[in-house]
C-alpha positions as CSV (number, residue, x, y, z in Angstrom):
1,M,25.8,-59.8,46.1
2,D,22.7,-59.1,44.0
3,A,21.2,-57.1,46.8
4,Q,24.3,-55.0,47.1
5,K,24.4,-54.4,43.3
6,E,20.7,-53.4,43.4
7,A,21.4,-51.0,46.3
8,L,24.5,-49.6,44.5
9,Q,22.4,-49.2,41.4
10,R,19.8,-47.2,43.4
11,I,22.6,-45.0,44.8
12,I,24.0,-44.5,41.3
13,S,20.6,-43.5,40.0
14,T,20.1,-41.1,42.9
15,L,23.5,-39.5,42.3
16,A,22.8,-39.2,38.6
17,N,19.4,-37.6,39.3
18,K,21.1,-35.2,41.7
19,N,23.8,-34.4,39.2
20,D,21.1,-33.6,36.6
21,E,19.3,-31.5,39.1
22,I,22.5,-29.5,40.0
23,Q,23.4,-29.2,36.3
24,N,19.9,-27.9,35.5
25,F,20.2,-25.4,38.4
26,I,23.6,-24.3,37.1
27,D,22.0,-23.7,33.7
28,T,19.3,-21.7,35.3
29,L,21.9,-19.6,37.2
30,N,23.9,-19.0,34.0
31,H,20.7,-18.0,32.2
32,T,19.8,-15.7,35.0
33,L,23.3,-14.2,35.0
34,K,23.1,-13.6,31.3
35,G,19.7,-12.0,31.8
36,V,21.1,-9.7,34.5
37,Q,23.9,-8.6,32.2
38,E,21.6,-8.0,29.2
39,N,19.0,-6.2,31.3
40,S,21.6,-4.1,33.0
41,S,23.0,-3.0,29.6
42,N,19.5,-2.2,28.4
43,I,18.7,-0.2,31.5
44,L,22.0,1.8,31.1
45,S,21.1,2.6,27.5
46,E,17.7,3.7,28.6
47,L,19.2,5.8,31.4
48,D,21.6,7.5,28.8
49,E,18.6,8.2,26.6
50,E,16.6,9.7,29.5
51,F,19.5,12.0,30.5
52,D,20.2,13.0,26.9
53,S,16.6,13.9,26.6
54,L,16.9,15.9,29.8
55,Y,20.0,17.7,28.6
56,S,18.3,18.4,25.4
57,I,15.4,20.1,27.2
58,L,17.8,22.1,29.3
59,D,19.7,23.3,26.2
60,E,16.4,24.3,24.6
61,V,15.4,26.3,27.7
62,K,18.8,27.9,27.9
63,E,18.7,28.9,24.3
64,S,15.3,30.4,24.7
65,M,16.4,32.4,27.7
66,I,19.5,33.6,26.0
67,N,17.4,34.8,23.0
68,S,15.1,36.7,25.5
69,I,18.1,38.5,27.0
70,K,19.5,39.4,23.6
71,Q,16.2,40.7,22.4
72,E,15.8,42.8,25.5
73,Q,19.3,44.2,25.1
74,A,18.7,45.0,21.5
75,R,15.4,46.8,22.3
76,K,17.0,48.9,25.0
77,S,20.1,49.7,23.0
78,Q,18.0,50.8,20.0
79,E,16.0,53.1,22.3
80,L,19.1,54.6,23.8
81,Q,20.9,55.0,20.5
82,S,17.9,56.8,19.1
83,Q,17.8,59.1,22.1
84,I,21.6,59.8,21.8
85,S,21.3,60.7,18.1
86,Q,18.4,63.1,18.9
87,C,20.5,64.8,21.6
88,N,23.6,65.1,19.4
89,N,21.5,66.9,16.7
90,A,20.0,69.2,19.3
91,L,23.4,70.0,20.8
92,E,24.9,70.7,17.4
93,N,22.1,73.2,16.6
94,S,22.3,74.7,20.0
95,E,26.1,75.3,19.7
96,E,25.6,76.9,16.3
97,L,23.0,79.2,17.7
98,L,25.2,80.1,20.7
99,E,28.0,81.0,18.4
100,F,25.7,83.2,16.2
101,A,24.4,85.0,19.4
102,T,27.9,85.6,20.6
103,R,28.9,87.2,17.3
104,S,25.7,89.3,17.4
105,L,26.9,91.1,20.5
106,D,29.6,92.8,18.4
107,I,27.2,94.5,16.0
108,K,27.3,98.3,16.2
109,E,24.4,99.3,14.0
110,P,21.2,99.4,16.0
111,E,19.0,98.4,13.2
112,E,21.2,95.4,12.2
113,F,21.6,94.4,15.9
114,S,17.8,94.5,16.3
115,K,17.3,92.3,13.3
116,A,19.9,89.8,14.5
117,A,18.3,89.7,18.0
118,R,14.9,88.9,16.5
119,Q,16.4,86.1,14.5
120,I,18.1,84.6,17.6
121,K,14.9,84.8,19.5
122,D,12.9,83.0,16.8
123,R,15.5,80.3,16.5
124,V,15.7,79.8,20.2
125,T,11.9,79.4,20.3
126,M,12.1,76.7,17.7
127,A,15.3,75.0,18.9
128,S,15.0,71.2,19.5
129,A,17.2,71.4,22.5
130,F,14.4,73.0,24.4
131,R,11.9,70.2,23.4
132,L,14.1,67.3,24.4
133,S,13.4,65.0,27.4
134,L,16.6,64.8,29.3
135,K,15.5,61.5,30.9
136,P,16.6,58.1,29.5
137,K,13.6,56.2,27.9
138,V,14.9,52.9,29.3
139,S,17.0,51.9,32.2
140,D,20.0,49.6,32.3
141,N,18.2,47.3,34.8
142,M,18.0,43.7,33.5
143,T,17.1,42.0,36.7
144,H,13.6,41.0,35.4
145,L,15.5,38.4,33.3
146,M,17.4,36.9,36.2
147,V,16.8,33.2,37.0
148,D,16.7,31.2,40.2
149,F,17.1,27.5,39.6
150,S,17.4,26.5,43.3
151,Q,14.1,24.7,43.3
152,E,14.8,22.9,40.0
153,R,18.3,22.1,41.2
154,Q,16.9,20.6,44.4
155,M,14.4,18.6,42.3
156,L,17.1,17.3,40.0
157,Q,19.1,16.3,43.0
158,T,16.2,14.1,44.2
159,L,16.1,12.1,40.9
160,K,16.0,8.4,41.6
161,F,14.8,5.2,40.1
162,L,11.1,4.9,39.5
163,P,9.6,2.5,42.0
164,V,8.0,-0.7,40.8
165,P,4.2,-0.5,41.2
166,K,2.7,-2.7,43.9
167,A,0.3,-5.5,42.8
168,P,-3.3,-4.4,42.6
169,E,-6.0,-6.2,44.5
170,I,-9.1,-7.5,42.6
171,D,-12.2,-7.1,44.7
172,P,-14.5,-10.1,44.0
173,V,-17.5,-8.4,45.7
174,E,-17.3,-5.5,43.1
175,C,-16.9,-7.9,40.2
176,L,-20.1,-8.6,38.2
177,V,-21.0,-11.5,35.9
178,A,-24.2,-10.8,34.0
179,D,-25.6,-10.9,30.4
180,N,-22.5,-12.7,29.1
181,S,-20.3,-9.9,30.3
182,V,-17.8,-9.7,33.1
183,T,-16.9,-6.5,34.9
184,V,-13.6,-6.8,36.9
185,A,-12.9,-4.2,39.6
186,W,-9.6,-3.7,41.5
187,R,-7.8,-1.2,43.7
188,M,-4.3,-0.3,44.7
189,P,-3.1,-1.3,48.2
190,E,-1.9,2.3,48.5
191,E,-2.1,5.5,46.5
192,D,0.4,5.7,43.6
193,N,0.3,8.8,41.4
194,K,3.0,7.4,39.2
195,I,0.7,4.7,37.7
196,D,0.0,5.3,34.0
197,H,-2.2,2.4,33.1
198,F,-3.2,-1.2,34.0
199,I,-3.0,-4.5,32.1
200,L,-5.8,-7.0,32.6
201,E,-5.3,-10.7,31.6
202,H,-8.0,-13.4,31.5
203,R,-8.6,-16.9,30.3
204,K,-11.3,-19.5,30.4
205,T,-11.1,-22.6,32.5
206,N,-13.1,-25.5,33.9
207,F,-11.2,-25.6,37.2
208,D,-12.4,-23.7,40.3
209,G,-9.9,-21.9,42.4
210,L,-6.3,-20.8,41.5
211,P,-5.2,-21.2,37.9
212,R,-3.4,-24.4,37.0
213,V,-0.3,-24.6,34.8
214,K,-1.1,-27.8,33.1
215,D,-3.8,-28.0,30.4
216,E,-4.7,-24.3,30.7
217,R,-5.4,-21.9,27.9
218,C,-3.1,-19.0,27.3
219,W,-3.8,-15.6,29.0
220,E,-5.5,-13.1,26.8
221,I,-4.3,-9.5,27.3
222,I,-6.1,-6.2,27.5
223,D,-3.6,-3.3,27.7
224,N,-3.7,0.4,28.4
225,I,-6.6,0.4,30.8
226,K,-6.8,3.9,32.4
227,G,-9.4,3.1,35.1
228,T,-9.6,0.6,37.9
229,E,-12.3,-1.5,36.3
230,Y,-13.0,-3.1,32.9
231,T,-16.0,-4.8,31.3
232,L,-15.6,-7.7,28.8
233,S,-18.8,-8.0,26.9
234,G,-20.2,-10.3,24.2
235,L,-18.5,-13.4,25.7
236,K,-19.5,-17.0,25.0
237,F,-19.5,-18.8,28.3
238,D,-18.3,-22.2,27.0
239,S,-16.3,-22.8,30.2
240,K,-17.4,-22.9,33.8
241,Y,-15.1,-20.3,35.0
242,M,-12.7,-17.4,34.0
243,N,-9.4,-16.5,35.7
244,F,-8.5,-12.8,36.0
245,R,-5.3,-11.0,37.1
246,V,-4.2,-7.4,36.7
247,R,-0.9,-5.5,37.0
248,A,-0.1,-1.8,37.3
249,C,2.3,0.0,35.0
250,N,4.1,3.4,35.2
251,K,6.0,5.0,32.4
252,A,9.0,2.7,33.0
253,V,8.0,-0.7,34.3
254,A,5.1,-3.0,35.0
255,G,4.5,-4.3,38.5
256,E,3.7,-7.7,39.9
257,Y,0.4,-9.4,39.0
258,S,-2.5,-9.4,41.5
259,D,-3.6,-12.6,43.1
260,P,-5.7,-14.3,40.4
261,V,-9.4,-14.4,40.9
262,T,-11.8,-17.1,39.5
263,L,-15.3,-16.1,38.6
264,E,-18.1,-18.5,37.7
265,T,-19.3,-18.1,34.1
266,K,-21.3,-21.3,33.7
267,A,-24.0,-21.5,31.0
268,L,-25.7,-24.2,28.8
269,N,-23.5,-25.2,25.9
270,F,-24.8,-27.6,23.3
271,N,-24.4,-28.5,19.7
272,L,-26.9,-30.1,17.3
273,D,-27.0,-33.9,17.3
274,N,-25.9,-34.9,13.8
275,F,-26.3,-38.6,14.5
276,S,-30.1,-38.5,14.9
277,S,-31.1,-35.6,12.7
278,H,-33.3,-36.0,9.7
279,L,-31.4,-36.9,6.5
280,N,-32.7,-33.9,4.8
281,L,-31.0,-31.6,7.3
282,K,-27.4,-30.6,7.0
283,V,-26.1,-30.2,10.5
284,E,-22.8,-28.5,11.6
285,D,-22.4,-27.8,15.4
286,T,-24.8,-24.9,15.9
287,C,-26.2,-24.5,12.4
288,V,-28.8,-26.6,10.5
289,E,-29.9,-26.2,7.0
290,W,-32.5,-27.9,4.8
291,D,-31.0,-30.1,2.2
292,P,-33.5,-31.6,-0.3
293,T,-30.9,-33.9,-1.7
294,G,-30.1,-35.6,1.6
295,G,-30.4,-39.4,1.3
296,K,-30.8,-39.5,-2.4
297,G,-28.9,-42.3,-4.1
298,Q,-29.3,-44.5,-1.1
299,E,-31.3,-47.7,-1.0
300,S,-34.8,-46.8,0.2
301,K,-36.6,-50.1,0.0
302,I,-40.0,-49.8,1.7
303,K,-40.5,-52.6,4.1
304,G,-43.1,-53.2,6.8
305,K,-46.5,-51.8,7.4
306,E,-45.2,-48.5,8.8
307,N,-43.9,-47.5,5.3
308,K,-46.4,-49.3,3.1
309,G,-47.9,-46.8,0.6
310,S,-46.6,-43.8,2.5
311,G,-44.1,-42.8,-0.2
312,T,-41.7,-41.6,2.6
313,P,-38.1,-42.7,2.6
314,S,-37.2,-45.7,4.7
315,P,-36.1,-44.6,8.2
316,K,-33.3,-47.3,7.9
317,R,-31.5,-45.4,5.2
318,T,-28.0,-44.1,6.0
319,S,-26.5,-40.6,5.5
320,V,-24.7,-39.4,2.5
321,G,-21.5,-37.5,2.0
322,S,-19.5,-36.9,5.2
323,R,-22.4,-37.6,7.6
324,P,-21.1,-40.0,10.3
325,P,-23.1,-43.1,10.9
326,A,-25.2,-43.4,14.0
327,V,-23.3,-44.7,17.0
328,R,-24.5,-47.7,18.9
329,G,-26.9,-46.7,21.7
330,S,-28.0,-43.4,20.1
331,R,-31.6,-42.7,19.4
332,D,-33.3,-43.5,16.1
333,R,-32.8,-40.9,13.3
334,F,-35.8,-38.7,12.6
335,T,-37.6,-39.5,9.3
336,G,-40.7,-39.0,7.3
337,E,-41.9,-35.4,7.6
338,S,-40.3,-34.9,11.0
339,Y,-37.5,-32.6,9.8
340,T,-36.2,-32.4,13.3
341,V,-32.8,-32.1,15.0
342,L,-32.3,-32.1,18.7
343,G,-29.5,-30.7,20.9
344,D,-26.8,-33.1,22.2
345,T,-27.0,-31.9,25.8
346,A,-29.9,-32.8,28.2
347,I,-31.4,-30.3,30.6
348,E,-32.2,-31.9,33.9
349,S,-32.3,-28.9,36.3
350,G,-31.8,-25.2,36.5
351,Q,-32.5,-22.2,34.3
352,H,-31.1,-21.9,30.8
353,Y,-31.2,-19.7,27.8
354,W,-30.2,-19.8,24.1
355,E,-31.1,-17.9,21.0
356,V,-32.1,-18.9,17.5
357,K,-31.9,-17.0,14.2
358,A,-33.6,-18.1,11.0
359,Q,-32.5,-17.4,7.5
360,K,-34.6,-14.7,5.8
361,D,-36.0,-17.1,3.2
362,C,-36.8,-19.9,5.6
363,K,-40.3,-21.2,4.8
364,S,-41.0,-23.1,7.9
365,Y,-39.3,-23.7,11.3
366,S,-40.0,-24.6,14.9
367,V,-38.1,-23.9,18.1
368,G,-38.7,-25.6,21.4
369,V,-37.8,-28.5,23.7
370,A,-38.7,-32.2,23.8
371,Y,-38.2,-35.2,25.9
372,K,-35.7,-37.8,24.7
373,T,-38.6,-40.1,24.0
374,L,-39.8,-38.0,21.0
375,G,-40.6,-40.5,18.3
376,K,-38.6,-40.5,15.0
377,F,-41.8,-39.7,13.0
378,D,-43.1,-37.1,15.6
379,Q,-43.1,-33.4,14.8
380,L,-42.4,-30.8,17.5
381,G,-45.5,-29.6,19.2
382,K,-47.7,-32.4,17.9
383,T,-47.1,-34.7,20.9
384,N,-47.4,-34.3,24.7
385,T,-43.6,-34.7,24.9
386,S,-42.7,-31.5,23.0
387,W,-43.3,-27.8,23.2
388,C,-42.5,-25.2,20.6
389,I,-43.4,-22.1,18.7
390,H,-43.8,-22.5,15.0
391,V,-43.2,-20.0,12.1
392,N,-44.8,-20.7,8.7
393,N,-43.9,-18.5,5.7
394,W,-45.2,-20.8,3.0
395,L,-48.6,-20.2,1.3
396,Q,-49.7,-18.2,4.4
397,N,-47.9,-16.5,7.2
398,T,-48.6,-17.9,10.7
399,F,-46.9,-17.7,14.1
400,A,-48.2,-20.0,16.8
401,A,-47.4,-21.9,20.0
402,K,-47.8,-25.7,19.8
403,H,-48.1,-28.5,22.3
404,N,-49.8,-31.9,22.3
405,N,-51.2,-31.3,18.8
406,K,-52.9,-28.1,20.0
407,V,-52.2,-24.6,18.4
408,K,-52.5,-21.1,19.8
409,A,-52.0,-18.3,17.3
410,L,-49.6,-15.5,18.4
411,D,-50.6,-12.0,17.6
412,V,-47.1,-10.6,17.6
413,T,-44.5,-9.9,14.9
414,V,-42.0,-12.7,14.3
415,P,-38.7,-11.4,15.6
416,E,-35.4,-11.5,13.8
417,K,-34.0,-13.7,16.6
418,I,-35.8,-15.8,19.2
419,G,-34.6,-16.2,22.8
420,V,-35.6,-19.5,24.6
421,F,-35.8,-19.5,28.4
422,C,-36.2,-22.9,30.1
423,D,-36.7,-23.2,33.8
424,F,-36.7,-26.9,34.3
425,D,-37.4,-26.9,38.1
426,G,-40.0,-24.1,37.8
427,G,-41.8,-25.9,34.9
428,Q,-41.6,-22.9,32.6
429,L,-40.7,-22.5,28.9
430,S,-40.7,-19.0,27.5
431,F,-39.9,-17.4,24.2
432,Y,-38.7,-13.8,23.7
433,D,-37.7,-11.4,21.1
434,A,-34.0,-11.8,21.7
435,N,-33.3,-8.1,20.9
436,S,-36.1,-6.3,22.7
437,K,-36.7,-9.1,25.3
438,Q,-40.4,-8.8,24.6
439,L,-42.3,-11.9,25.8
440,L,-43.8,-13.9,22.9
441,Y,-45.3,-16.8,24.7
442,S,-44.8,-18.9,27.9
443,F,-45.7,-22.5,28.6
444,K,-46.3,-23.6,32.3
445,T,-46.1,-27.3,33.0
446,K,-44.2,-29.8,35.1
447,F,-41.3,-31.4,33.3
448,T,-41.0,-35.1,34.3
449,Q,-38.1,-36.1,32.1
450,P,-34.8,-34.6,30.9
451,L,-35.3,-32.1,28.1
452,L,-33.4,-31.6,24.8
453,P,-33.5,-28.4,22.8
454,G,-35.5,-29.1,19.6
455,F,-35.6,-27.6,16.1
456,M,-37.6,-28.2,12.9
457,V,-36.5,-26.8,9.6
458,W,-38.0,-26.9,6.1
459,C,-36.7,-25.0,3.2
460,G,-34.2,-22.7,5.0
461,G,-31.8,-22.8,7.9
462,L,-31.3,-21.9,11.6
463,S,-28.2,-20.8,13.5
464,L,-27.9,-21.1,17.3
465,S,-26.2,-19.0,20.0
466,T,-25.4,-21.1,23.1
467,G,-23.1,-20.6,26.1
468,M,-25.4,-17.7,27.1
469,Q,-26.6,-16.7,30.6
470,V,-30.2,-15.9,31.3
471,P,-30.4,-12.2,30.5
472,S,-31.1,-9.8,33.4
473,A,-34.2,-8.5,31.5
474,V,-35.6,-12.0,31.3
475,R,-35.0,-12.7,35.0
476,T,-36.8,-9.4,35.8
477,L,-39.8,-10.5,33.7
478,Q,-40.2,-13.9,35.4
479,K,-42.5,-12.7,38.2
480,S,-44.9,-10.9,35.7
481,E,-44.9,-14.0,33.5
482,N,-46.4,-16.1,36.2
483,G,-49.7,-14.2,35.8
484,M,-50.0,-14.8,32.1
485,T,-52.8,-16.9,30.6
486,G,-50.7,-18.2,27.7
487,S,-49.8,-21.6,29.3
488,A,-49.7,-25.2,28.2
489,S,-53.0,-25.9,29.9
490,S,-54.8,-23.3,27.8
491,L,-53.8,-25.2,24.7
492,N,-55.9,-28.2,25.8
493,N,-59.0,-26.2,24.9
494,L,-57.9,-25.4,21.3
495,V,-58.9,-27.2,18.1
496,T,-56.6,-30.1,17.2
497,Q,-54.4,-29.2,14.3
């Protein structure tokens, strides 16, 4: 009995699910039917508008042609009326002269007859009738204003619905990902001279292959592209990939999307580690700023030999304000004069690049990398576990490369923004003017532990740009860098700082 009830319950559940499925399908059909009706009504309205526009153009052309015919008629009529008037005047004068000449034949007196004859001769000589052109100035021919609309009529008879453009084809071979820019190229499967423009859509993703519906970002749209390629520049590559798709549009309708293409846009992304940064540093993701009030008001009892007589705050003090407490398992917080903050992402292989910009009034800062084992009292460049370049704008202006407590002065201008190139596998750390890509200094060594980006700030602030690819100009310079003398080994011969 229980088994039968259970089986019946399953059947009921299956039927209920099927009923829901059918009902949902009916709702979908009704929605589609409503859409067909609404869209058909919209299309009919658009068709009326198009034909009304065509009628309007034809009426304008007809009116213009009618005006041309009327103007030609008026011109010729005026010419002919003027000629008729001249001829009437000449005829009237000629008839008067003929009548006078006829009367003169009856004169008997020789002297009077001779006088009349001379008058008639003079008047005939001056008569306008003998100066008239008896040829019409214009003809009655109007055939030059005749029309033949047979070709246009044939063209109008071929009017039909505008075809929907076919889906373009994105060519991955022609697409280029470089310098935090992506160039997408596509082509039409066949020539279509009705295409007006293209629409490109893109979105970032961490999934390789075809786009996924779930947990995906919305497509971003770039409209009205006239060519068959487009370059997106100034991107932050904070995802591993980008999806692209494109559709063609004519004056009336947009076609189907192309098959989506996924391009790799992987780059190093990291934030600053707020949990282990020095208390005098105010850290927010990719910005760090010197805060002389950091840690004040906290208990700073000096215990143990490491702090005795040093006058430095206790490394065990906690943060103030909204600074979160260090989590269990994190490294010790930097303290003393090590005004340091590290990145929160380790570099264990590959080539990576990021940029750093200092505030204009920053008095002292360092930019480089360090092993995770960098001590909480250690300063960048003063140990054999860290490499950096250091800028000092306090008391005297200096610009130098530092490693293992050795210093090499750099005879170059401090750039507005510093680019950092780290080739972990190749054992190279190079610094560039981020704008001109001029090489500032290059360390050559062998990295034996994972690296963390490192920064020191005193009286000022730094802002980072991450999610960047290694610039093409930097890649080009790598071969020439290998022959430079500015390496880590050369620092061993310098005076200890």
